C-alpha positions in Angstrom: 130.8 151.1 91.9 128.9 148.0 92.9 126.9 148.2 89.7 130.1 148.3 87.6 131.3 145.1 89.3 128.0 143.5 88.6 128.2 144.5 85.0 131.7 143.1 84.8 130.4 139.7 86.0 127.6 139.8 83.5 129.9 140.8 80.6 132.1 137.8 81.4 129.1 135.5 81.5 128.0 136.8 78.1 131.5 136.4 76.7 131.9 140.2 76.0 135.2 142.0 76.2 135.9 145.3 78.0 138.3 147.0 80.3 138.0 148.3 83.9 139.9 151.5 84.6 140.6 152.4 88.2 142.1 155.6 89.7 144.8 154.2 92.0 146.7 157.3 93.0 146.4 161.1 93.0 148.5 164.0 94.1 147.4 167.6 94.2 144.2 168.8 92.7 142.7 166.3 90.2 139.3 165.7 88.8 139.5 162.0 89.5 139.8 160.6 93.1 141.2 157.3 94.2 138.9 154.2 93.6 136.9 156.0 90.9 136.2 153.6 88.1 135.4 153.6 84.4 134.1 150.5 82.6 134.8 150.6 78.8 132.9 148.1 76.7 133.9 146.7 73.3 130.9 148.4 71.8 132.3 151.8 72.8 129.8 152.5 75.6 131.1 153.4 79.0 129.9 153.5 82.7 131.4 155.4 85.6 134.2 158.0 85.4 137.8 158.6 86.2 137.4 162.4 86.2 136.4 163.4 82.7 138.2 165.7 80.3 141.3 164.9 78.4 142.3 162.2 81.0 139.2 160.2 80.3 139.6 160.3 76.6 143.1 159.0 76.8 142.0 156.3 79.3 139.3 155.1 76.9 141.8 154.9 74.0 144.2 152.9 76.2 141.4 150.7 77.4 140.6 149.7 73.8 144.2 148.8 73.2 144.1 146.7 76.4 141.2 144.7 75.1 143.1 143.9 71.9 146.4 142.6 73.5 144.8 141.5 76.8 147.5 143.2 78.9 147.3 145.6 81.8 148.4 149.3 81.7 149.3 151.9 84.3 148.8 155.4 83.0 150.1 158.5 84.7 148.9 162.0 83.9 150.4 165.3 85.0 147.8 167.9 84.8 149.7 171.1 84.3 148.0 174.5 84.3 148.4 174.6 80.5 146.9 171.2 80.0 144.0 171.7 82.3 143.3 175.1 80.8 143.0 173.6 77.3 140.7 170.9 78.5 138.6 173.1 80.6 139.5 171.4 83.9 140.0 173.8 86.7 142.6 171.7 88.5 146.3 170.6 88.5 148.2 167.7 90.0 148.9 164.0 89.1 146.6 161.0 88.6 147.4 157.4 87.9 144.9 155.0 86.3 145.3 151.2 86.2 143.6 149.5 83.3 142.8 145.8 83.3 141.2 144.0 80.4 138.0 142.0 81.0 138.4 138.8 79.1 136.1 135.8 79.0 137.5 133.3 76.5 134.8 130.7 75.9 135.1 127.2 74.4 132.0 125.4 73.2 132.6 121.7 72.9 130.3 119.9 70.6 130.4 116.2 71.7 130.6 114.7 75.1 133.0 111.8 74.5 136.5 110.9 75.7 138.3 113.7 73.9 135.8 116.3 75.1 136.4 115.2 78.7 140.2 115.7 78.4 139.6 119.0 76.5 137.3 120.3 79.2 139.8 119.7 81.9 142.7 121.3 80.0 140.7 124.2 78.7 139.5 125.1 82.2 143.0 124.9 83.6 144.0 127.3 80.7 141.4 129.9 81.8 138.6 129.1 79.2 135.0 129.0 80.2 133.7 125.7 78.8 130.3 124.8 77.5 129.7 121.1 76.6 127.0 120.3 74.1 125.7 116.8 73.2 122.4 115.2 72.2 122.9 112.5 74.8 121.9 113.8 78.3 123.6 110.9 79.9 126.9 112.1 78.5 126.6 115.7 79.6 126.6 115.5 83.4 128.5 117.3 86.1 130.1 114.0 87.1 131.7 113.7 83.6 132.5 117.4 83.2 133.0 118.9 86.6 135.1 121.8 85.2 132.4 122.9 82.7 130.6 126.2 83.3 127.6 125.1 81.3 126.1 121.7 80.2 123.7 121.7 77.3 121.7 118.6 76.0 118.6 117.9 74.1 116.8 115.3 72.0 118.8 116.3 69.0 121.5 118.7 67.9 118.9 120.6 65.8 116.8 121.1 68.9 119.9 122.3 70.8 120.9 124.8 68.1 117.6 126.6 68.3 118.4 128.0 71.8 122.2 127.9 71.8 123.8 131.3 71.9 127.5 131.5 70.9 129.4 134.7 71.7 131.8 136.3 69.2 134.7 135.6 71.6 134.0 131.9 71.6 135.9 129.0 70.0 133.7 126.2 68.8 135.4 122.8 68.9 133.6 120.0 67.1 134.4 116.5 68.4 131.2 114.5 68.1 130.8 110.7 67.6 129.9 110.8 63.9 130.5 112.5 60.6 126.9 113.5 60.1 126.8 115.2 63.6 130.2 116.8 63.0 128.9 118.2 59.7 125.8 119.6 61.4 127.8 121.2 64.2 130.3 122.7 61.9 127.5 124.1 59.8 125.9 125.6 62.9 129.2 127.0 64.3 130.1 128.7 61.0 126.8 130.6 61.1 127.5 132.0 64.5 129.8 134.9 65.3 132.4 132.6 66.8 135.9 133.8 66.0 137.2 130.2 65.8 135.7 126.9 64.6 137.6 123.7 64.9 136.9 120.2 63.6 138.6 117.0 64.6 139.4 114.3 62.0 141.4 113.8 58.8 141.9 116.1 55.8 139.8 113.7 53.7 136.9 114.1 56.1 137.2 117.9 56.1 137.2 118.0 52.3 134.1 115.8 52.3 132.2 117.9 54.8 133.1 121.1 53.0 132.0 119.7 49.7 128.6 118.7 51.1 128.1 122.0 52.8 129.0 123.7 49.6 126.5 121.6 47.6 123.8 122.5 50.2 124.6 126.2 49.7 125.7 126.5 53.3 129.1 128.1 52.6 127.9 131.2 50.7 129.2 134.3 52.5 130.9 132.2 55.2 134.4 133.3 56.3 136.4 130.1 56.1 139.4 131.8 57.6 137.7 131.0 60.9 137.7 127.3 60.2 140.6 125.3 61.6 140.2 121.8 60.3 141.7 119.4 61.1 142.1 121.0 64.4 145.3 121.0 66.6 149.0 121.6 66.4 151.0 119.0 64.6 152.8 117.4 67.5 152.3 113.7 66.7 149.5 113.3 69.2 147.9 109.9 69.4 146.0 109.4 72.7 142.9 111.2 73.8 145.0 113.3 76.2 147.6 114.1 73.7 145.0 115.1 71.1 143.4 117.4 73.7 146.7 119.0 74.5 147.4 119.7 70.8 143.9 121.3 70.4 144.1 123.5 73.5 147.6 124.6 72.5 146.1 125.8 69.2 143.3 127.5 71.0 145.8 129.4 73.2 147.9 130.4 70.2 144.8 131.6 68.4 143.7 133.7 71.4 147.2 135.2 71.9 147.6 135.8 68.1 150.6 133.4 67.9 149.4 130.9 65.4 151.4 132.3 62.5 154.5 130.1 62.0 153.2 127.2 64.1 152.8 123.9 62.4 149.1 123.0 62.5 147.0 120.2 61.1 144.8 122.6 59.3 143.9 122.2 55.6 145.3 125.2 53.8 142.8 128.1 53.6 143.4 128.4 49.9 142.2 124.8 49.4 139.2 125.3 51.5 138.2 128.4 49.5 138.7 126.4 46.3 136.4 123.6 47.5 133.8 126.1 48.6 133.9 127.8 45.2 133.8 124.6 43.1 130.6 123.8 41.4 128.8 120.6 42.3 130.2 117.5 40.6 133.6 119.2 39.9 136.8 118.0 41.3 135.5 114.8 42.9 136.3 115.3 46.6 137.0 112.0 48.2 134.4 110.6 50.6 134.8 111.1 54.4 137.3 108.9 56.1 
């Protein structure tokens, strides 16, 4: 069982999803005994056992559901003579299995400025594991970002990108100090498996960046449904703290699948797709602002 707990910690560090299934109660003769555990990974592979047979198949199916909605489950099985006979289990009795999802929501902040500092604090309080990335080592320190799980810096963003691994469960939030760096970070983030990519700024700026990425051939095959730009819920935010609150609120809504119906700052997906499909020189997107 110790190995399973070690694997859970490693999965969380890697940003991988899974579910831990534990036998919490038994009565009568059952294949699984209390404290037996089964680890189900998002890939479909498993470690451990809760007794095998039809019980384990049902537990694995429920574990996959738990990964999707991030909620716990308590399953109770009554192993009748008929049921155990059909599954080949020479036992009867009752068994209860508690299923808890393993979640590791990550946020990768590109930029170490004032907005990022507020974002890091609020994201950490909301349960996100935060990585802060900047090309200025002096801005990416434990003193500035005490809640960050990881701090990454280098001589340039291009150098950082070579070794930066972004898990599929991550949300990339681009809040650098300049348009050129924003563009480079968005380009990088859109070519990672990250489920969410957000960019701060105006709609004019977003249109300009999309146009330049398109002209460079960087949007071919890219799923723009992942791009949330401008980032944040439309709550009238003005200060660094208010902007950070609006962004984290959107991150939470995205994670909990509650974004539909909320008023966001985002450029309509249909418009982003049109910009990406437009040939160079057509349409005249305005310059960044």
